N, C-alpha and C positions, 0 to 999 in steps of 0.2 A: 181422212186421217193418213199420216205418213206411213209408209210401208215398212214393216219390221224386217230386219235382216239378222242373220246369225252372227254370233260373237266371233270376230276374227282372231287369229293367233297373235297378231301384232298390229300396231298402229303408231303413228308419230305422237299424236295428242289424243288422250282419252278425256273426254268431257263427261263428268258424272252429274246427271240430273237434267231432265228434259222439260224443265219449266221455262219461263220466259228468259231467264238469265242464261241457262245452259244452251237453249236452242239458238238464241241470238249469238252467243259465243261460237258455237259450232258453225253457224252460217258465215260469220266473219272469217274464221280461220279457214274454212273450206273454200270460200269464194275469193279471198284476198291474199292467200298465201299458197305456197306449194306443199304445205304439210298434209299428210294423210290424217284424217280426223275420224274418230269414232265417238258417237254420242250414245251413252248408255243410261237407262233408267230402270229402277227396280220395279216399276209398275208400267206406266204408259206416259205418253206425252201429256203434259199439263195435269197429271193425276194428283199433284199435291197442291201447294198454296196458289199456284197460278190459276188452276182451274176453279178454285174457290174464290178468287180475287174479285173485288168490286171493279177492278180495271179502270179506276179513275185516273184521268189525265189532267192534273192540276199544276199550276205554277205557284200556287200559294204555299210558301214554305216559311212563313212567319219571320221573314227578315234574313233567312239563310240564303245568301246570294249564290253560293256554289250549287246547292240542291235545286234552287229555282232555275238557274241557267241550265243545269243538266236536264231538268224536267222539260224546259222549253226545247232543248235539242232532241229529247225523246219524242216530244209531240211532233216535231218536224219529221222525224224518221217514221213515225206512224202514218203521217199524212202522205209520205212517199213510199209506203210499205209495198203496195202492189207494183209500183215502178221498179223497186229494187229487187223484190223477191219473186215477182210474177204471181203472187198469191193475193187474192182479195182479202180485205179486212174492213169491217164496218166500224165506224165511230159515230157518235152522236153528241152534239153540243149540249152541255148542261152546266151552267155557271155554278161555281162552288161558293156558297154564301154562308157567312157567319152572322148570326143574330146576336147582338152584343149589348152590354150595359156600359154606359160611360164610366171611365175611370178604372176599369178592371184590367188585370194583366192579360186576360184573353183578348180584350179589345185592342190593347197595345200591340199584341203579337200579330193580330190580323192586319192592323194598320201598317206595321212594319213590313209585312208581306206584300201588302198592296203597293207600298212605295217602291219595293223592288220590282214588282210586276210592271209598274209604270216606267221605271228606269230602263227596263228591257224593251220598252216600246210597245208593250201589250196593254190591254184595257183592264182596268180595275175601277169599280164604281162604289160610291158610298150613298146610302139611302137613309133619310131621316125616318122617324116613326110614321109619319103620314105617307111617305112614299113607299115604304116597305109594305104597309097595310094595303095600299092600292095595287102594288106589284104582285103580292102573294096572297090573294084573297081567300085561299083555302085554309090559311093558317090562323090559329087563335094565339095571339101574342100576349104573354103575361106583362104586367106593368113594368117589370124590370128590364124588358127589352127596349132600348132607346133607339137603336139604329142598326144598320146592316152594312157589311163590307163584302163585295162580290169580286171573285176572280172570274171575270166575264167570259174568258176564252177557255174555261175548263170544259172537259168532255168526258166521255167514257167509251170503252170498247169491250171486247170479249177476250178474256185471258186464254181460253182454250183455242180459239181461232187464231190468235196471234202466235202462240207457241207452236201450234200445228203448222202454220204457214212458214215460220222460220225453219222448222224441222224438215219440211218438204223441200224448201229452198236449199237447205244444207245438203240434203241428199242429191238434189239436182246438180250441186256444185262438186259432188264426189264424196261427201261424207257417208259414213255407215251409221245407221240407226239401229240400236239394239234395245228392245224393251223386254220387261219381265225378267231382267237379270240384275241382281244386286251386287254392287262392289262392296267387298268386305274389308279389304285392307290394301295398303300400298306397299309394293316391294321396292327395296332400295339396296344399293351396293356402294359402299364407301361414301355415303351421304348424298347419293344421286338416285333419282327415281329410275327404275328399270322396268316397272310393270305394275300390275294390280291383280289381286286375287278376287274372283267373283264366285257366286254360287253356281256358276256354269263353267268354271275353270279359270286358268291363268290367261292374261293378255299382256304381252310385252309392249312397253311404250317408253317414250322419252320424257313425256310430260303428262301430269294428271291435273285437271282443272276441276276443283270441287265446287259444284253449283247445285248441290243436292238439298239445299234448304235445311230443314230441321235434322237431316241425317248427316250433314257434312261433318259435324263435330265428332261423331262416332268414327268416321273413316280417318279423320285427321289424327285422332288419338293413336292410331296404329303406327304412326311415325313420330310420336311424342309431341304433337302440336295440340295445344289447348285452344280450341276455337270457342270463345264464350258465347254460345248460342243458347238462348232461353226460350224454348218453344211454349207459346201460350195458346190456349184453346179459345177460339172466338166463335160466336154463335150467329148464324145467318138464316134469314127468312126471305123467301120470295113470295110476293103478294100480288094477288089479282084484285084491282080496285072494284068496288061495287059497280053494277051495270049502269046506274044512273049518273056516275061520274063521267063527264064528257072528255073527249080528247083535248078540247080547248082548256079545260080545267087542269088536266094532267100536265099540259105543257107549261103551266105556271109553277110546277114543283121543281125547285132547284136541287142540286146536291148539297146536303146540309147535315147537321148533326144536333145532338141534344145539348151541346155545351151551353147554349144561351138560355136554356129552359130550366136550369136548376134541377136536373133529373139525377136520380141515384145511379143510373146505368148510362155509360157512354154509348149511345146508339148513333149511327149515321145512316142515311138513306139517300137514294138517288132514283131517278126514273130508270127503267130498263127497256130493252128492246121488246116490242110487241105490246106496249101499254102496261107493262108490269112495274112493280116497285121492288128494288133490291134493298135490303135492310140488314145491317150487321152491327156487332159490338166491336168496340175498340178499347177493351179493358186492359189487356197486357198484364194480367195479374194471376190468372189460373195457369200455372206452369204444369206441363204434362210430359209424360214419356212419349216420344214421337211415334212409337209403335203400339202404344196402349192408351187410348183415350176414348171417351164416349163421343161417337160421331153424331148422336142425336142431341138437339138442344134441350136444355132443362125446361121443365114445364113452367117453373116460376119465371124464367126469363121470357118465355113466349107470352105469358100473361102480362109481364112488365112491358113488352113491346106493344101489345094491344092497348094497354092503358095509356102508354105514351102517345100513340097515334090518336087515340080517342080524345085526348086533351089538346094536342098540338095541331092535328089535322083531322078535325071531326068527320069530314066527308069520307075519310078512309077508315073510320071506326069499324065498319062491317066488311072490310077487305078480307078476302079468302086467302088463307095460307096454302099456297100450291107447291111449296118446296121448303124444306128446312134441313139444315145440316150444320156441322161444325168444321171449321178449318183451323189451321195452325200457323201463327206467325213465327218466323225464325228471328226473334228479337236479338239484338245485341244490347249490352248494358247501357250504352249511350245513344241507342236508336240510330246510329250511323252505320253506313256500309263498311264491310271489310272487302277490300280489293287489293290483294297482296300476294307476293311470293312468300310461302311459309315453309319452315322446316327444311327438308332436303331440297337440293337443287332440282328443279323441274316440278315442284308441287306448288299449286296456286289455289287460293281460296277466294270465292265470291259469295258474300252473304248480303242479302238485300234488306234485312232488318224489318221486314213486314210492310215496306212501302215502296217496293222497287219496280212494280209493274210499269209505271210511267217512265222509269229510267232504264228498263230492260234493254232496249236497243243500244243505248249509250254504253251500258256496262259491257255489252258484247264487244263493242268497239274497243273499249279500254282493256278488256281482257285479252283481245287479240294483240294489242300493242304490248301488253305486259309480257305475254308469252314470247313474242318475237323480239322485242327490243328492251324489255325490262323497265320501260317507262312509256308515257304517252304525251303527245303534244296537244291532245284535246283538252285534258284537265289534269291538274296536278294531283298525283295519287297519294301524296303525303298524308292528306286528310283521312285516308282509308287504311293506313298501315295498322297491322295487328299490334305492334309494340306500343301503341298509344295506351293500351290497358295495363302496361307494366306498373305495378304498385297500386293499381286501382281495383275496387271490388268487381268481380266478374260473375257473382251469383245473384245479382239483383239489378233491376233497372233503376238507374239513378239520374237520368236526364229526362227532360220534358219531351213529349212525343213530337216528332217531325211530321 
């Protein structure tokens, strides 16, 4: 774990939130600029959504070329993580597979995504019914599943390890890390950021970068900025397969979800390090107070998960639940990122919309460019501007999940 330091009286750039976006931003600013950087978190490194994340590294973005290309860039940066940061980070290959019915919109989305993956020079496969039954022998496929589309080069990692590695690397580059301190408001003079108030006192600064996930909206409000963040409670289980399930069998389980199985709850699951299974919801419908929500999964949802596995992967029906908790997505109404200068000069917002782990290293690069230059040569930031919500609803999710 990165070493905690006291809150300084002043800094050039204050990065708020030590998840994957905040830590990668602090690392880039500290290692690639001459700015004095302070990274502060109300709890600890990766204590929020990043620590709860499934940490899936996929390029399947259903035909959205920008997000797919950013995901590929993110994957490349994770692959060179130790070389860049000096910190180790484990990843494991796990193809992301959609089990599909001919003629459905879900099938069309997966196929569009596979086309983009291939256009990027990466591998995406299509399996007919006979092939998928042979390739995934642990699954019981209903009649409506006709074929599968695979993002062959998908993988997963560990959110806590990644954010902790970035945080330590940022400190090594000269950044200050402060944990257990909550930023309460941003201080301005004549429309310019001059500091921030925390529950441990004032810190003067020239720039504030909000990367605090579900809490960023509350802080932005103190300077009159409406960040449309819709925090949703998602339920997560960690499973230990039955002892008679072999490692060889476990290796046939891809990263996948319940979408092709006509199930009432949107579950997804993937293998996990140490022979375990990570399983979570992707409902984006139970909106909660970021400071007041039930951290324990609902009993009926746990039973639903067990029923789903019993029908879809019968060999896992007797898997033991060895961990269960709830995390929170920081959704935006259109499910896309916010990466923008907002409100007073020197205030920036980075919102990952519940699917940013794979993009975390890239967003850090973009944020560094935004703070230093106001734009980036890596990717066009216009897609992520806050003003795209002008005249649109901001109290509901109105776009399909990315």
